[in-house]
MIFI-80957 format. One record per atom (N, C-alpha, C, O, CB): z negated, y, x negated; atom name; residue number from 1. Coordinates in nm, 2 decimals. Glycine has a CB too. Layout:
# MIFI-80957
((Z Y X) "CA" NUM)
...
//
This chain:
# MIFI-80957
((-7.04 9.70 0.69) "N" 1)
((-7.00 9.64 0.57) "CA" 1)
((-6.90 9.53 0.59) "C" 1)
((-6.82 9.51 0.50) "O" 1)
((-7.13 9.58 0.50) "CB" 1)
((-6.90 9.47 0.70) "N" 2)
((-6.80 9.37 0.73) "CA" 2)
((-6.66 9.42 0.73) "C" 2)
((-6.57 9.36 0.68) "O" 2)
((-6.83 9.30 0.86) "CB" 2)
((-6.64 9.55 0.78) "N" 3)
((-6.51 9.61 0.78) "CA" 3)
((-6.47 9.65 0.63) "C" 3)
((-6.35 9.63 0.60) "O" 3)
((-6.52 9.74 0.86) "CB" 3)
((-6.56 9.69 0.55) "N" 4)
((-6.53 9.72 0.41) "CA" 4)
((-6.50 9.60 0.33) "C" 4)
((-6.42 9.60 0.24) "O" 4)
((-6.65 9.79 0.35) "CB" 4)
((-6.55 9.48 0.37) "N" 5)
((-6.52 9.36 0.30) "CA" 5)
((-6.39 9.29 0.34) "C" 5)
((-6.34 9.21 0.27) "O" 5)
((-6.64 9.26 0.33) "CB" 5)
((-6.34 9.33 0.46) "N" 6)
((-6.22 9.27 0.51) "CA" 6)
((-6.10 9.27 0.42) "C" 6)
((-6.04 9.16 0.40) "O" 6)
((-6.18 9.33 0.64) "CB" 6)
((-6.06 9.38 0.35) "N" 7)
((-5.95 9.38 0.26) "CA" 7)
((-5.97 9.28 0.14) "C" 7)
((-5.88 9.22 0.09) "O" 7)
((-5.92 9.52 0.21) "CB" 7)
((-6.09 9.28 0.10) "N" 8)
((-6.13 9.19 -0.01) "CA" 8)
((-6.11 9.04 0.03) "C" 8)
((-6.06 8.96 -0.04) "O" 8)
((-6.27 9.21 -0.06) "CB" 8)
((-6.16 9.01 0.15) "N" 9)
((-6.15 8.88 0.21) "CA" 9)
((-6.00 8.84 0.22) "C" 9)
((-5.96 8.72 0.19) "O" 9)
((-6.22 8.87 0.34) "CB" 9)
((-5.92 8.93 0.27) "N" 10)
((-5.77 8.90 0.29) "CA" 10)
((-5.71 8.87 0.15) "C" 10)
((-5.63 8.77 0.13) "O" 10)
((-5.70 9.01 0.36) "CB" 10)
((-5.74 8.95 0.05) "N" 11)
((-5.68 8.93 -0.08) "CA" 11)
((-5.73 8.80 -0.14) "C" 11)
((-5.66 8.73 -0.21) "O" 11)
((-5.72 9.05 -0.17) "CB" 11)
((-5.86 8.77 -0.12) "N" 12)
((-5.92 8.65 -0.17) "CA" 12)
((-5.85 8.53 -0.10) "C" 12)
((-5.83 8.42 -0.17) "O" 12)
((-6.07 8.64 -0.15) "CB" 12)
((-5.81 8.54 0.02) "N" 13)
((-5.74 8.43 0.09) "CA" 13)
((-5.61 8.40 0.03) "C" 13)
((-5.57 8.29 0.02) "O" 13)
((-5.73 8.47 0.24) "CB" 13)
((-5.53 8.51 0.00) "N" 14)
((-5.40 8.49 -0.06) "CA" 14)
((-5.42 8.43 -0.20) "C" 14)
((-5.34 8.34 -0.24) "O" 14)
((-5.33 8.63 -0.08) "CB" 14)
((-5.52 8.47 -0.28) "N" 15)
((-5.54 8.41 -0.41) "CA" 15)
((-5.58 8.26 -0.39) "C" 15)
((-5.53 8.18 -0.47) "O" 15)
((-5.66 8.49 -0.48) "CB" 15)
((-5.67 8.23 -0.30) "N" 16)
((-5.71 8.09 -0.28) "CA" 16)
((-5.59 8.01 -0.24) "C" 16)
((-5.58 7.89 -0.28) "O" 16)
((-5.82 8.09 -0.17) "CB" 16)
((-5.50 8.06 -0.15) "N" 17)
((-5.38 7.98 -0.11) "CA" 17)
((-5.29 7.95 -0.23) "C" 17)
((-5.25 7.84 -0.25) "O" 17)
((-5.30 8.06 -0.01) "CB" 17)
((-5.27 8.05 -0.32) "N" 18)
((-5.19 8.03 -0.44) "CA" 18)
((-5.25 7.93 -0.53) "C" 18)
((-5.18 7.84 -0.58) "O" 18)
((-5.16 8.16 -0.51) "CB" 18)
((-5.38 7.94 -0.56) "N" 19)
((-5.45 7.85 -0.65) "CA" 19)
((-5.45 7.71 -0.59) "C" 19)
((-5.43 7.61 -0.66) "O" 19)
((-5.59 7.90 -0.68) "CB" 19)
((-5.48 7.70 -0.46) "N" 20)
((-5.49 7.57 -0.39) "CA" 20)
((-5.35 7.50 -0.39) "C" 20)
((-5.35 7.38 -0.41) "O" 20)
((-5.53 7.59 -0.25) "CB" 20)
((-5.25 7.57 -0.37) "N" 21)
((-5.11 7.51 -0.38) "CA" 21)
((-5.08 7.45 -0.51) "C" 21)
((-5.03 7.34 -0.53) "O" 21)
((-5.00 7.62 -0.34) "CB" 21)
((-5.11 7.53 -0.62) "N" 22)
((-5.09 7.48 -0.76) "CA" 22)
((-5.17 7.36 -0.79) "C" 22)
((-5.13 7.26 -0.85) "O" 22)
((-5.11 7.59 -0.86) "CB" 22)
((-5.30 7.37 -0.75) "N" 23)
((-5.39 7.25 -0.77) "CA" 23)
((-5.34 7.13 -0.70) "C" 23)
((-5.34 7.02 -0.75) "O" 23)
((-5.53 7.29 -0.73) "CB" 23)
((-5.29 7.14 -0.57) "N" 24)
((-5.24 7.03 -0.50) "CA" 24)
((-5.12 6.97 -0.57) "C" 24)
((-5.11 6.85 -0.58) "O" 24)
((-5.21 7.07 -0.35) "CB" 24)
((-5.03 7.06 -0.61) "N" 25)
((-4.91 7.01 -0.68) "CA" 25)
((-4.94 6.93 -0.80) "C" 25)
((-4.88 6.82 -0.83) "O" 25)
((-4.81 7.12 -0.71) "CB" 25)
((-5.04 6.97 -0.88) "N" 26)
((-5.08 6.90 -1.00) "CA" 26)
((-5.15 6.77 -0.97) "C" 26)
((-5.12 6.67 -1.03) "O" 26)
((-5.17 6.99 -1.08) "CB" 26)
((-5.23 6.77 -0.87) "N" 27)
((-5.30 6.65 -0.83) "CA" 27)
((-5.20 6.55 -0.77) "C" 27)
((-5.21 6.43 -0.80) "O" 27)
((-5.41 6.68 -0.73) "CB" 27)
((-5.11 6.60 -0.69) "N" 28)
((-5.01 6.51 -0.63) "CA" 28)
((-4.92 6.44 -0.73) "C" 28)
((-4.89 6.32 -0.72) "O" 28)
((-4.92 6.58 -0.52) "CB" 28)
((-4.89 6.51 -0.84) "N" 29)
((-4.81 6.46 -0.95) "CA" 29)
((-4.88 6.34 -1.02) "C" 29)
((-4.81 6.26 -1.08) "O" 29)
((-4.78 6.57 -1.05) "CB" 29)
((-5.01 6.33 -1.01) "N" 30)
((-5.08 6.22 -1.06) "CA" 30)
((-5.06 6.09 -0.98) "C" 30)
((-5.07 5.98 -1.03) "O" 30)
((-5.23 6.24 -1.07) "CB" 30)
((-5.03 6.11 -0.85) "N" 31)
((-5.01 6.00 -0.76) "CA" 31)
((-4.87 5.95 -0.74) "C" 31)
((-4.84 5.83 -0.73) "O" 31)
((-5.07 6.03 -0.62) "CB" 31)
((-4.78 6.05 -0.75) "N" 32)
((-4.64 6.02 -0.71) "CA" 32)
((-4.54 6.11 -0.79) "C" 32)
((-4.58 6.23 -0.82) "O" 32)
((-4.61 6.04 -0.56) "CB" 32)
((-4.43 6.06 -0.83) "N" 33)
((-4.33 6.14 -0.91) "CA" 33)
((-4.25 6.23 -0.82) "C" 33)
((-4.20 6.33 -0.87) "O" 33)
((-4.24 6.05 -0.99) "CB" 33)
((-4.24 6.19 -0.69) "N" 34)
((-4.16 6.28 -0.60) "CA" 34)
((-4.25 6.39 -0.55) "C" 34)
((-4.37 6.40 -0.57) "O" 34)
((-4.12 6.19 -0.48) "CB" 34)
((-4.18 6.49 -0.49) "N" 35)
((-4.25 6.61 -0.44) "CA" 35)
((-4.33 6.56 -0.32) "C" 35)
((-4.30 6.46 -0.26) "O" 35)
((-4.15 6.72 -0.39) "CB" 35)
((-4.44 6.63 -0.28) "N" 36)
((-4.52 6.58 -0.17) "CA" 36)
((-4.44 6.59 -0.04) "C" 36)
((-4.36 6.67 -0.02) "O" 36)
((-4.65 6.67 -0.16) "CB" 36)
((-4.47 6.49 0.05) "N" 37)
((-4.40 6.49 0.17) "CA" 37)
((-4.45 6.60 0.26) "C" 37)
((-4.56 6.65 0.25) "O" 37)
((-4.42 6.35 0.25) "CB" 37)
((-4.36 6.65 0.35) "N" 38)
((-4.39 6.76 0.44) "CA" 38)
((-4.36 6.71 0.58) "C" 38)
((-4.27 6.62 0.60) "O" 38)
((-4.31 6.89 0.40) "CB" 38)
((-4.42 6.76 0.68) "N" 39)
((-4.40 6.73 0.82) "CA" 39)
((-4.26 6.75 0.86) "C" 39)
((-4.21 6.69 0.96) "O" 39)
((-4.50 6.80 0.91) "CB" 39)
((-4.19 6.84 0.79) "N" 40)
((-4.05 6.88 0.83) "CA" 40)
((-3.95 6.77 0.77) "C" 40)
((-3.84 6.77 0.82) "O" 40)
((-4.02 7.01 0.77) "CB" 40)
((-3.99 6.69 0.68) "N" 41)
((-3.91 6.59 0.62) "CA" 41)
((-3.88 6.48 0.73) "C" 41)
((-3.97 6.44 0.80) "O" 41)
((-3.96 6.53 0.49) "CB" 41)
((-3.76 6.44 0.74) "N" 42)
((-3.72 6.34 0.84) "CA" 42)
((-3.76 6.19 0.79) "C" 42)
((-3.82 6.12 0.87) "O" 42)
((-3.57 6.34 0.87) "CB" 42)
((-3.72 6.16 0.67) "N" 43)
((-3.74 6.02 0.62) "CA" 43)
((-3.86 6.01 0.53) "C" 43)
((-3.84 6.01 0.41) "O" 43)
((-3.61 5.97 0.55) "CB" 43)
((-3.97 6.00 0.59) "N" 44)
((-4.10 5.98 0.51) "CA" 44)
((-4.18 5.88 0.58) "C" 44)
((-4.17 5.86 0.70) "O" 44)
((-4.17 6.12 0.49) "CB" 44)
((-4.27 5.82 0.50) "N" 45)
((-4.36 5.72 0.56) "CA" 45)
((-4.48 5.80 0.61) "C" 45)
((-4.53 5.89 0.54) "O" 45)
((-4.41 5.61 0.45) "CB" 45)
((-4.53 5.77 0.73) "N" 46)
((-4.64 5.84 0.79) "CA" 46)
((-4.77 5.83 0.71) "C" 46)
((-4.85 5.92 0.70) "O" 46)
((-4.67 5.79 0.93) "CB" 46)
((-4.79 5.71 0.64) "N" 47)
((-4.91 5.69 0.56) "CA" 47)
((-4.91 5.79 0.44) "C" 47)
((-5.01 5.85 0.41) "O" 47)
((-4.92 5.55 0.51) "CB" 47)
((-4.79 5.80 0.38) "N" 48)
((-4.78 5.89 0.27) "CA" 48)
((-4.80 6.04 0.31) "C" 48)
((-4.86 6.11 0.24) "O" 48)
((-4.64 5.87 0.20) "CB" 48)
((-4.75 6.07 0.42) "N" 49)
((-4.76 6.21 0.48) "CA" 49)
((-4.91 6.23 0.51) "C" 49)
((-4.96 6.34 0.47) "O" 49)
((-4.68 6.23 0.60) "CB" 49)
((-4.98 6.14 0.57) "N" 50)
((-5.12 6.15 0.60) "CA" 50)
((-5.20 6.17 0.48) "C" 50)
((-5.29 6.26 0.48) "O" 50)
((-5.17 6.03 0.69) "CB" 50)
((-5.18 6.09 0.38) "N" 51)
((-5.26 6.11 0.25) "CA" 51)
((-5.23 6.24 0.19) "C" 51)
((-5.32 6.31 0.14) "O" 51)
((-5.22 5.99 0.15) "CB" 51)
((-5.11 6.28 0.18) "N" 52)
((-5.07 6.41 0.13) "CA" 52)
((-5.14 6.53 0.20) "C" 52)
((-5.20 6.62 0.14) "O" 52)
((-4.92 6.44 0.13) "CB" 52)
((-5.14 6.52 0.33) "N" 53)
((-5.20 6.63 0.41) "CA" 53)
((-5.36 6.63 0.40) "C" 53)
((-5.42 6.73 0.39) "O" 53)
((-5.17 6.61 0.56) "CB" 53)
((-5.42 6.51 0.39) "N" 54)
((-5.56 6.50 0.36) "CA" 54)
((-5.60 6.56 0.23) "C" 54)
((-5.70 6.64 0.22) "O" 54)
((-5.61 6.36 0.37) "CB" 54)
((-5.53 6.53 0.13) "N" 55)
((-5.56 6.58 -0.01) "CA" 55)
((-5.53 6.73 -0.01) "C" 55)
((-5.62 6.81 -0.06) "O" 55)
((-5.47 6.51 -0.11) "CB" 55)
((-5.42 6.78 0.05) "N" 56)
((-5.39 6.92 0.05) "CA" 56)
((-5.50 7.00 0.13) "C" 56)
((-5.54 7.10 0.08) "O" 56)
((-5.26 6.94 0.11) "CB" 56)
((-5.54 6.95 0.24) "N" 57)
((-5.64 7.02 0.32) "CA" 57)
((-5.78 7.02 0.25) "C" 57)
((-5.84 7.13 0.26) "O" 57)
((-5.66 6.95 0.46) "CB" 57)
((-5.81 6.91 0.19) "N" 58)
((-5.94 6.91 0.12) "CA" 58)
((-5.94 7.01 0.00) "C" 58)
((-6.04 7.08 -0.02) "O" 58)
((-5.98 6.77 0.07) "CB" 58)
((-5.83 7.01 -0.07) "N" 59)
((-5.82 7.10 -0.19) "CA" 59)
((-5.82 7.25 -0.14) "C" 59)
((-5.90 7.33 -0.19) "O" 59)
((-5.69 7.08 -0.27) "CB" 59)
((-5.75 7.28 -0.03) "N" 60)
((-5.74 7.42 0.01) "CA" 60)
((-5.88 7.46 0.06) "C" 60)
((-5.92 7.57 0.04) "O" 60)
((-5.64 7.43 0.13) "CB" 60)
((-5.95 7.38 0.14) "N" 61)
((-6.08 7.41 0.19) "CA" 61)
((-6.18 7.44 0.08) "C" 61)
((-6.26 7.53 0.08) "O" 61)
((-6.13 7.30 0.28) "CB" 61)
((-6.17 7.35 -0.02) "N" 62)
((-6.26 7.37 -0.14) "CA" 62)
((-6.24 7.50 -0.21) "C" 62)
((-6.33 7.58 -0.24) "O" 62)
((-6.25 7.25 -0.23) "CB" 62)
((-6.11 7.52 -0.24) "N" 63)
((-6.07 7.64 -0.32) "CA" 63)
((-6.10 7.77 -0.23) "C" 63)
((-6.16 7.86 -0.29) "O" 63)
((-5.92 7.64 -0.36) "CB" 63)
((-6.07 7.76 -0.11) "N" 64)
((-6.10 7.88 -0.02) "CA" 64)
((-6.25 7.91 -0.01) "C" 64)
((-6.29 8.03 -0.02) "O" 64)
((-6.04 7.85 0.12) "CB" 64)
((-6.33 7.81 0.00) "N" 65)
((-6.47 7.83 0.01) "CA" 65)
((-6.53 7.89 -0.12) "C" 65)
((-6.61 7.98 -0.11) "O" 65)
((-6.54 7.70 0.04) "CB" 65)
((-6.48 7.84 -0.23) "N" 66)
((-6.53 7.89 -0.36) "CA" 66)
((-6.49 8.03 -0.39) "C" 66)
((-6.57 8.11 -0.43) "O" 66)
((-6.49 7.80 -0.47) "CB" 66)
((-6.36 8.06 -0.36) "N" 67)
((-6.31 8.20 -0.38) "CA" 67)
((-6.38 8.29 -0.28) "C" 67)
((-6.42 8.40 -0.32) "O" 67)
((-6.16 8.20 -0.36) "CB" 67)
((-6.40 8.25 -0.16) "N" 68)
((-6.46 8.34 -0.06) "CA" 68)
((-6.61 8.37 -0.10) "C" 68)
((-6.65 8.49 -0.09) "O" 68)
((-6.46 8.28 0.08) "CB" 68)
((-6.68 8.27 -0.14) "N" 69)
((-6.82 8.29 -0.18) "CA" 69)
((-6.82 8.38 -0.31) "C" 69)
((-6.91 8.46 -0.32) "O" 69)
((-6.89 8.15 -0.21) "CB" 69)
((-6.73 8.36 -0.40) "N" 70)
((-6.73 8.44 -0.52) "CA" 70)
((-6.70 8.59 -0.49) "C" 70)
((-6.76 8.68 -0.54) "O" 70)
((-6.62 8.39 -0.62) "CB" 70)
((-6.61 8.61 -0.39) "N" 71)
((-6.57 8.74 -0.35) "CA" 71)
((-6.69 8.81 -0.28) "C" 71)
((-6.72 8.93 -0.31) "O" 71)
((-6.45 8.74 -0.25) "CB" 71)
((-6.77 8.73 -0.20) "N" 72)
((-6.89 8.79 -0.14) "CA" 72)
((-7.00 8.82 -0.24) "C" 72)
((-7.06 8.92 -0.23) "O" 72)
((-6.94 8.69 -0.04) "CB" 72)
((-7.01 8.74 -0.34) "N" 73)
((-7.11 8.76 -0.45) "CA" 73)
((-7.08 8.89 -0.52) "C" 73)
((-7.16 8.97 -0.55) "O" 73)
((-7.12 8.64 -0.54) "CB" 73)
((-6.95 8.90 -0.56) "N" 74)
((-6.90 9.02 -0.63) "CA" 74)
((-6.92 9.15 -0.54) "C" 74)
((-6.97 9.25 -0.59) "O" 74)
((-6.76 9.01 -0.66) "CB" 74)
((-6.89 9.14 -0.41) "N" 75)
((-6.91 9.25 -0.32) "CA" 75)
((-7.05 9.29 -0.31) "C" 75)
((-7.09 9.41 -0.32) "O" 75)
((-6.85 9.22 -0.18) "CB" 75)
((-7.14 9.19 -0.31) "N" 76)
((-7.29 9.22 -0.30) "CA" 76)
((-7.34 9.28 -0.43) "C" 76)
((-7.42 9.36 -0.42) "O" 76)
((-7.36 9.09 -0.27) "CB" 76)
((-7.28 9.23 -0.54) "N" 77)
((-7.32 9.29 -0.67) "CA" 77)
((-7.29 9.44 -0.68) "C" 77)
((-7.37 9.52 -0.73) "O" 77)
((-7.26 9.21 -0.78) "CB" 77)
((-7.17 9.47 -0.63) "N" 78)
((-7.12 9.61 -0.63) "CA" 78)
((-7.19 9.70 -0.53) "C" 78)
((-7.23 9.81 -0.56) "O" 78)
((-6.97 9.62 -0.61) "CB" 78)
((-7.21 9.65 -0.41) "N" 79)
((-7.26 9.74 -0.30) "CA" 79)
((-7.41 9.72 -0.27) "C" 79)
((-7.47 9.80 -0.21) "O" 79)
((-7.18 9.71 -0.17) "CB" 79)
((-7.46 9.60 -0.31) "N" 80)
((-7.60 9.58 -0.28) "CA" 80)
((-7.62 9.52 -0.14) "C" 80)
((-7.74 9.50 -0.10) "O" 80)
((-7.68 9.70 -0.30) "CB" 80)
((-7.51 9.49 -0.07) "N" 81)
((-7.52 9.43 0.06) "CA" 81)
((-7.44 9.31 0.07) "C" 81)
((-7.32 9.30 0.03) "O" 81)
((-7.47 9.54 0.17) "CB" 81)
((-7.50 9.20 0.13) "N" 82)
((-7.43 9.07 0.15) "CA" 82)
((-7.34 9.08 0.27) "C" 82)
((-7.39 9.11 0.38) "O" 82)
((-7.53 8.95 0.15) "CB" 82)
((-7.21 9.06 0.26) "N" 83)
((-7.12 9.07 0.38) "CA" 83)
((-7.11 8.94 0.45) "C" 83)
((-7.02 8.86 0.44) "O" 83)
((-6.98 9.11 0.33) "CB" 83)
((-7.21 8.91 0.53) "N" 84)
((-7.22 8.78 0.60) "CA" 84)
((-7.36 8.74 0.63) "C" 84)
((-7.45 8.83 0.62) "O" 84)
((-7.15 8.67 0.53) "CB" 84)
((-7.38 8.62 0.67) "N" 85)
((-7.52 8.57 0.70) "CA" 85)
((-7.59 8.53 0.57) "C" 85)
((-7.52 8.49 0.48) "O" 85)
((-7.51 8.45 0.80) "CB" 85)
((-7.72 8.54 0.57) "N" 86)
((-7.80 8.51 0.45) "CA" 86)
((-7.81 8.35 0.43) "C" 86)
((-7.80 8.31 0.32) "O" 86)
((-7.93 8.57 0.46) "CB" 86)
((-7.82 8.28 0.54) "N" 87)
((-7.84 8.14 0.53) "CA" 87)
((-7.79 8.07 0.66) "C" 87)
((-7.78 8.14 0.77) "O" 87)
((-7.99 8.10 0.51) "CB" 87)
((-7.76 7.94 0.66) "N" 88)
((-7.72 7.87 0.78) "CA" 88)
((-7.83 7.87 0.89) "C" 88)
((-7.95 7.87 0.85) "O" 88)
((-7.67 7.73 0.75) "CB" 88)
((-7.79 7.87 1.01) "N" 89)
((-7.89 7.86 1.12) "CA" 89)
((-7.95 7.72 1.12) "C" 89)
((-7.89 7.62 1.09) "O" 89)
((-7.83 7.89 1.26) "CB" 89)
((-8.08 7.72 1.15) "N" 90)
((-8.15 7.59 1.16) "CA" 90)
((-8.12 7.51 1.28) "C" 90)
((-8.17 7.40 1.30) "O" 90)
((-8.30 7.61 1.15) "CB" 90)
//
């Protein structure tokens, strides 16, 4: 079942990246009128870059986790098999 779930997981990853990027851009706009700093920019303050990267990473991780879990629930609903572990290890 893991192999059957792989294309769904890849598609969900692309969807999560697009949603996460849009969410980050909207949230960053609340903090600053300029575009978010990027590591490739030469003249940026490191503190501003660090804050932008922290926010972006947290948003991406959150969106990716929610989309992945939703895709797994949908897969399980259709196939009757959960593609992954049932619960975390103790």
